C-alpha positions as CSV (number, residue, x, y, z in Angstrom):
1,X,-82.3,40.0,37.3
2,X,-78.6,38.9,37.3
3,X,-75.9,41.5,36.8
4,X,-74.4,41.9,33.3
5,X,-71.3,39.9,32.5
6,X,-69.5,42.9,30.9
7,X,-67.6,44.0,34.0
8,X,-65.7,42.7,37.0
9,X,-67.3,45.0,39.5
10,X,-71.1,45.2,39.9
11,X,-73.5,47.6,41.7
12,X,-76.7,46.1,43.0
13,X,-78.1,47.9,46.0
14,X,-80.8,45.3,46.8
15,X,-78.3,42.4,46.4
16,X,-75.8,44.1,48.7
17,X,-78.5,44.7,51.3
18,X,-79.5,41.0,51.2
19,X,-75.9,39.8,51.2
20,X,-74.9,42.0,54.2
21,X,-77.9,40.6,56.1
22,X,-77.0,37.0,55.4
23,X,-73.3,37.6,56.2
24,X,-74.0,39.4,59.5
25,X,-76.3,36.5,60.5
26,X,-73.5,34.1,59.7
27,X,-75.9,31.9,57.8
28,X,-76.2,29.8,54.6
29,X,-79.5,30.9,53.2
30,X,-81.7,30.8,50.1
31,X,-83.3,34.1,49.1
32,X,-87.1,34.3,48.9
33,X,-87.1,33.6,45.1
34,X,-89.0,30.3,44.7
35,X,-87.6,27.0,43.6
36,X,-87.7,26.6,39.8
37,X,-90.4,24.4,38.3
38,X,-89.6,20.8,37.6
39,X,-87.1,20.4,40.5
40,X,-87.4,17.1,42.4
41,X,-88.2,17.0,46.1
42,X,-84.8,15.4,46.7
43,X,-83.0,18.2,44.9
44,X,-85.1,20.9,46.6
45,X,-84.0,19.5,50.0
46,X,-80.3,20.0,49.2
47,X,-79.0,22.6,51.6
48,X,-76.7,25.4,50.3
49,X,-73.1,24.8,51.5
50,X,-69.5,26.0,51.1
51,X,-66.3,24.1,51.7
52,X,-64.3,25.4,53.5
53,X,-66.5,27.9,55.3
54,X,-63.4,30.0,56.0
55,X,-60.0,30.3,54.4
56,X,-57.1,32.5,53.7
57,X,-56.6,34.5,50.5
58,X,-55.9,32.1,47.7
59,X,-58.2,29.5,49.1
60,X,-60.5,27.5,46.7
61,X,-64.1,27.7,47.9
62,X,-66.6,25.1,46.6
63,X,-70.2,26.1,46.7
64,X,-73.3,23.9,46.3
65,X,-76.8,25.3,45.6
66,X,-80.0,23.6,44.5
67,X,-83.5,24.4,43.4
68,X,-82.7,25.6,39.9
69,X,-84.3,24.4,36.7
70,X,-83.3,20.9,35.9
71,X,-83.4,18.8,32.7
72,X,-86.9,17.3,32.2
73,X,-85.6,15.3,29.3
74,X,-83.1,13.2,31.2
75,X,-83.1,10.4,28.6
76,X,-81.2,12.4,26.0
77,X,-77.4,13.0,25.9
78,X,-77.6,16.8,26.2
79,X,-78.0,18.5,29.6
80,X,-80.4,21.4,29.1
81,X,-80.6,22.4,32.8
82,X,-80.6,26.0,33.8
83,X,-77.5,28.2,33.5
84,X,-76.6,29.8,36.9
85,X,-74.5,33.0,37.2
86,X,-72.4,33.7,40.3
87,X,-71.2,36.9,41.9
88,X,-69.8,37.8,45.3
89,X,-70.3,40.6,47.9
90,X,-67.0,41.7,49.4
91,X,-66.5,43.2,52.9
92,X,-66.0,46.7,51.5
93,X,-69.4,46.7,49.9
94,X,-68.6,45.8,46.3
95,X,-70.2,43.1,44.2
96,X,-67.7,41.3,41.9
97,X,-68.1,38.5,39.4
98,X,-67.0,35.1,40.8
99,X,-64.7,34.3,37.9
100,X,-63.8,30.7,37.2
101,X,-60.1,30.0,37.8
102,X,-59.6,28.8,34.2
103,X,-60.9,31.9,32.5
104,X,-58.6,33.8,30.2
105,X,-61.1,36.1,28.6
106,X,-63.0,38.2,31.0
107,X,-65.5,39.0,28.3
108,X,-66.4,35.3,27.9
109,X,-70.2,35.1,28.5
110,X,-69.9,32.2,30.9
111,X,-66.8,33.4,32.8
112,X,-68.7,33.4,36.0
113,X,-71.5,30.9,35.3
114,X,-72.1,27.1,35.3
115,X,-74.9,24.8,34.3
116,X,-76.9,23.0,36.9
117,X,-77.1,19.2,36.7
118,X,-80.2,17.5,35.6
119,X,-81.7,17.6,39.1
120,X,-81.2,21.4,39.3
121,X,-78.2,21.3,41.7
122,X,-75.1,23.3,40.8
123,X,-71.5,23.1,42.2
124,X,-69.1,26.0,41.6
125,X,-65.5,26.6,42.6
126,X,-64.0,30.0,43.1
127,X,-60.5,30.9,44.2
128,X,-60.1,34.0,46.4
129,X,-57.5,36.4,45.0
130,X,-54.2,36.6,46.9
131,X,-55.0,40.3,47.7
132,X,-58.5,39.6,48.9
133,X,-59.3,41.7,52.0
134,X,-60.1,39.8,55.2
135,X,-63.8,39.7,56.3
136,X,-67.3,38.3,55.7
137,X,-68.3,37.5,52.1
138,X,-71.4,36.2,50.4
139,X,-71.8,34.4,47.1
140,X,-75.0,34.6,45.1
141,X,-76.1,31.9,42.7
142,X,-78.6,33.3,40.3
143,X,-80.7,31.2,38.0
144,X,-80.7,32.9,34.6
145,X,-84.1,31.6,33.6
146,X,-86.0,31.1,36.9
147,X,-84.6,34.1,38.7
148,X,-84.0,31.9,41.7
149,X,-81.2,33.2,44.0
150,X,-79.3,31.3,46.7
151,X,-77.0,33.3,49.0
152,X,-74.1,31.5,50.8
153,X,-72.0,33.2,53.4
154,X,-68.3,32.5,53.9
155,X,-65.2,34.2,55.4
156,X,-61.7,35.1,54.3
157,X,-59.2,35.2,57.1
158,X,-55.5,35.1,57.5
159,X,-53.4,32.4,59.1
160,X,-50.3,32.9,61.1
161,X,-48.2,30.0,59.8
162,X,-45.3,30.8,62.1
163,X,-47.6,30.7,65.2
164,X,-49.1,27.4,64.0
165,X,-45.6,25.8,63.7
166,X,-44.4,27.2,67.0
167,X,-47.5,25.8,68.6
168,X,-46.7,22.4,67.0
169,X,-43.3,22.4,68.7
170,X,-44.9,23.4,72.0
171,X,-47.4,20.5,72.0
172,X,-44.5,18.1,71.4
173,X,-42.4,19.3,74.4
174,X,-41.6,16.7,77.0
175,X,-43.3,18.8,79.7
176,X,-46.5,19.2,77.6
177,X,-47.0,16.1,75.3
178,X,-50.4,17.3,74.0
179,X,-50.6,14.5,71.3
180,X,-54.2,15.3,70.3
181,X,-53.3,19.0,69.9
182,X,-50.2,18.1,67.8
183,X,-52.2,15.8,65.5
184,X,-55.0,18.3,65.2
185,X,-52.7,20.8,63.5
186,X,-52.3,18.5,60.5
187,X,-54.5,18.2,57.5
188,X,-56.4,14.9,57.1
189,X,-53.8,13.6,54.7
190,X,-50.9,15.3,56.5
191,X,-47.5,13.5,56.6
192,X,-44.2,13.7,58.5
193,X,-41.1,12.7,56.7
194,X,-38.0,11.9,58.7
195,X,-34.8,12.0,56.7
196,X,-34.8,11.7,52.9
197,X,-34.4,9.3,50.1
198,X,-35.1,6.1,52.0
199,X,-33.3,7.0,55.2
200,X,-35.4,5.6,58.1
201,X,-33.8,6.8,61.4
202,X,-36.7,5.6,63.6
203,X,-37.8,2.6,61.6
204,X,-40.3,4.5,59.5
205,X,-39.7,7.0,56.7
206,X,-43.1,8.6,56.9
207,X,-45.8,9.0,59.5
208,X,-49.5,9.6,58.7
209,X,-52.8,9.5,60.6
210,X,-52.5,8.1,64.1
211,X,-48.8,7.6,63.5
212,X,-48.3,11.3,63.8
213,X,-49.1,11.1,67.5
214,X,-47.0,7.9,67.9
215,X,-44.0,9.8,66.7
216,X,-44.3,12.4,69.4
217,X,-44.7,9.7,72.1
218,X,-41.8,7.6,70.8
219,X,-39.3,10.5,70.9
220,X,-40.5,11.3,74.4
221,X,-39.7,7.8,75.5
222,X,-36.1,8.2,74.6
223,X,-35.9,11.8,75.9
224,X,-38.6,12.4,78.5
225,X,-37.5,16.0,78.9
226,X,-37.2,16.6,75.2
227,X,-37.1,20.3,74.1
228,X,-36.7,21.9,70.7
229,X,-34.6,25.0,70.9
230,X,-35.6,27.2,67.9
231,X,-32.6,29.2,66.6
232,X,-34.1,30.7,63.5
233,X,-37.6,30.6,61.9
234,X,-38.1,31.8,58.3
235,X,-41.6,32.1,56.8
236,X,-42.0,32.0,53.1
237,X,-45.7,32.1,52.5
238,X,-47.1,28.7,53.2
239,X,-43.6,27.2,53.9
240,X,-41.9,27.6,57.3
241,X,-38.2,26.7,57.6
242,X,-36.7,26.2,61.0
243,X,-33.1,25.8,62.3
244,X,-33.2,24.2,65.7
245,X,-31.6,21.8,68.2
246,X,-33.3,18.8,69.7
247,X,-32.3,18.7,73.3
248,X,-32.9,16.1,76.1
249,X,-31.6,13.4,78.3
250,X,-31.2,9.9,77.0
251,X,-33.3,8.0,79.6
252,X,-35.3,5.5,77.6
253,X,-34.3,2.4,75.7
254,X,-33.7,3.0,72.0
255,X,-34.8,0.4,69.5
256,X,-32.5,0.1,66.5
257,X,-32.1,-2.5,63.7
258,X,-29.0,-3.8,65.6
259,X,-31.0,-4.2,68.8
260,X,-32.0,-2.3,71.9
261,X,-29.6,0.4,73.2
262,X,-29.9,1.0,76.9
263,X,-30.1,4.6,78.1
264,X,-26.9,6.2,79.3
265,X,-28.3,9.4,80.9
266,X,-26.3,11.5,78.4
267,X,-27.4,15.0,77.5
268,X,-28.2,15.4,73.8
269,X,-28.1,18.6,71.8
270,X,-28.6,17.6,68.1
271,X,-28.7,20.1,65.2
272,X,-31.8,19.8,63.0
273,X,-33.5,21.5,60.1
274,X,-37.3,21.3,59.7
275,X,-39.5,22.3,56.8
276,X,-43.2,22.8,57.3
277,X,-45.7,23.1,54.4
278,X,-49.1,24.5,55.3
279,X,-52.4,25.1,53.4
280,X,-55.5,26.9,54.7
281,X,-54.1,26.9,58.3
282,X,-53.3,23.1,58.4
283,X,-49.9,21.3,58.1
284,X,-49.8,19.3,54.9
285,X,-46.2,18.1,55.2
286,X,-43.4,18.3,57.8
287,X,-39.9,17.3,56.6
288,X,-37.4,16.8,59.4
289,X,-33.7,16.4,58.9
290,X,-31.7,15.3,61.9
291,X,-27.9,15.0,62.4
292,X,-28.3,11.4,63.7
293,X,-24.5,10.7,63.9
294,X,-24.0,13.7,66.1
295,X,-26.9,12.7,68.4
296,X,-25.8,9.1,68.6
297,X,-22.3,10.1,69.5
298,X,-23.7,12.3,72.3
299,X,-25.8,9.4,73.5
300,X,-22.8,7.3,73.8
301,X,-23.8,5.0,71.0
302,X,-21.0,3.5,69.0
């Protein structure tokens, strides 16, 4: 029997016991409640999942569970598959409703429920509160008619955004050049923007994918001993602002629209401002503003 929808906090001793066992085992598991009648073999084979499996407070978690009552009358326009209710076990032993993000009325009957698709599979998204405690959680998907329950374990953890950004600088040091490590800190669609409003100091305004690593290598060609001296680091949630200097020795040829500039061996100490935007422990965007005129003058470029 699913918990009533008339309160945010729930108390179900048996559920908490099952949830704690699932979380401690670190597994994605279906409870012993059988698959609902009428579910296809293909739908029954769908494994419970959560994406991402871990995230910081404020993360949107998307859960997939199967084996609920589907719609046997798939030829009509109305989906009459089973309604599934969701609730969550927290690290401190409470059971709370997994409220949808778009819910305004907590007394709405379906504030923490969704209807399965015609095959009996349901997808549900829940956003962790910003004050959610760190630890192991489990979500329970309960079929309101069949009584089937699927338990999915996940974790809420915190990310040290400053440490992530400082590590990015470290991987790009001339003495380190861990290109794979640098690229691995970015989200799949992560981007680096150099300059602003169409300014293209190194031939490209934006770098994505494999180009992220190319940027690190190209700077190291000009300044093999490149070092970023961080003067001030300010963290504002998922945004990190850095005041720094790019230091190095101009030892490699510099390609410019006007032609190749040969190295002069000059020491460079160029002021720079960087803005890093992160989400769920990954860098989504890195905006870099460099005082190019100052650096070029130091390089002996006229």
